[in-house]
C-alpha positions in Angstrom: -10.2 -7.2 -6.0 -7.0 -8.9 -5.2 -4.1 -6.5 -5.7 -0.7 -5.6 -4.2 0.8 -2.2 -4.6 4.6 -2.6 -4.1 8.0 -1.2 -5.0 9.8 -3.6 -7.3 13.2 -2.3 -6.4 12.6 -2.9 -2.7 14.2 -6.1 -1.4 11.7 -6.2 1.5 8.7 -6.0 -0.9 10.3 -8.8 -3.1 10.7 -11.0 0.0 7.1 -10.4 1.0 5.8 -11.3 -2.4 7.8 -14.6 -2.3 6.5 -15.3 1.2 2.9 -14.8 0.2 3.3 -17.2 -2.7 0.4 -15.7 -4.6 -1.4 -17.1 -7.6 -2.0 -15.4 -10.9 -5.4 -14.0 -9.8 -3.6 -11.4 -7.6 -2.6 -8.3 -9.7 0.7 -6.6 -8.9 1.3 -2.9 -9.4 4.8 -1.4 -9.1 4.1 2.0 -7.7 7.3 3.5 -9.1 6.0 2.8 -12.7 2.3 3.6 -11.9 1.4 5.3 -8.7 -1.7 4.4 -6.8 -4.9 6.2 -8.1 -7.1 8.4 -6.0 -10.1 6.0 -5.9 -8.0 3.2 -4.5 -6.3 5.5 -2.0 -9.7 6.6 -0.8 -10.8 2.9 -0.5 -7.8 2.2 1.6 -8.3 5.2 3.8 -11.9 4.1 4.5 -10.6 0.7 5.5 -7.8 1.9 7.8 -9.3 5.2 9.1 -6.9 7.9 7.9 -4.5 8.9 5.1 -1.8 9.3 7.7 -2.0 5.5 8.4 -1.0 5.0 4.7 1.8 7.6 4.7 5.4 6.6 5.1 7.2 9.0 7.4 10.4 6.9 6.7 10.6 8.2 3.2 13.8 10.2 2.6 11.8 13.0 1.0 9.8 13.4 4.3 12.8 15.0 5.9 14.4 16.5 2.9 11.3 18.5 2.1 10.9 19.5 5.7 7.6 17.8 6.1 8.7 16.4 9.4 8.6 19.9 10.9 5.2 20.8 9.4 1.8 20.0 10.8 0.3 18.0 8.0 -3.5 17.3 7.8 -5.3 14.5 6.0 -5.5 16.3 2.7 -1.8 17.0 2.8 -1.0 13.3 3.4 -3.3 12.4 0.5 -1.9 15.0 -1.8 1.7 13.9 -1.2 1.0 10.2 -1.7 -0.8 10.9 -5.0 2.0 13.1 -6.2 5.0 10.8 -5.1 5.0 7.0 -4.7 7.8 7.3 -2.1 5.3 8.5 0.5 3.3 5.3 0.3 3.8 2.9 3.2 4.3 -0.3 1.4 3.2 -2.8 0.4 -0.5 -2.2 0.2 -2.2 -5.6 0.0 -5.8 -5.9 -0.9 -7.7 -9.2 -0.7 -11.3 -8.3 -1.6 -12.5 -6.3 1.4 -9.5 -7.1 3.6 -6.5 -4.7 3.4 -3.0 -5.0 4.9 -0.7 -2.0 5.0 3.1 -2.1 5.6 5.7 -4.8 6.1 5.6 -5.7 9.8 5.7 -9.4 10.5 2.2 -9.3 12.0 0.7 -7.6 9.0 2.3 -10.0 6.5 1.2 -13.0 8.6 -2.3 -11.7 8.6 -2.2 -11.1 4.8 -0.8 -14.6 4.2 -3.5 -16.2 6.3 -6.1 -14.1 4.4 -5.0 -15.3 1.0 -4.7 -18.9 2.2 -8.3 -18.8 3.4 -9.6 -17.2 0.3 -7.7 -18.7 -2.6 
């Protein structure tokens, strides 16, 4: 599977998509229109080791709901991400078995190299 879960309204996500210069064989999913499904979230968790690693603590709702003052466990992180796209660290980039989470320069460089090597 070659797929990117992103937020269409996010300028950073748009810049990353342009930078990756992907072909048509890569599916794009705007998480605001269609949130990630549980099976894919579980796949990503297995790849990165935890749901917390997929969770965005920068989301405005993280503080407004008081989650920053709560002790969340793995099931909590999963539940919040499945319920609300804003809690997903983005983009989620899947290139077959390789996954890249977030928008750091290093992550995007690794994703770009992965697609250049596998296209």
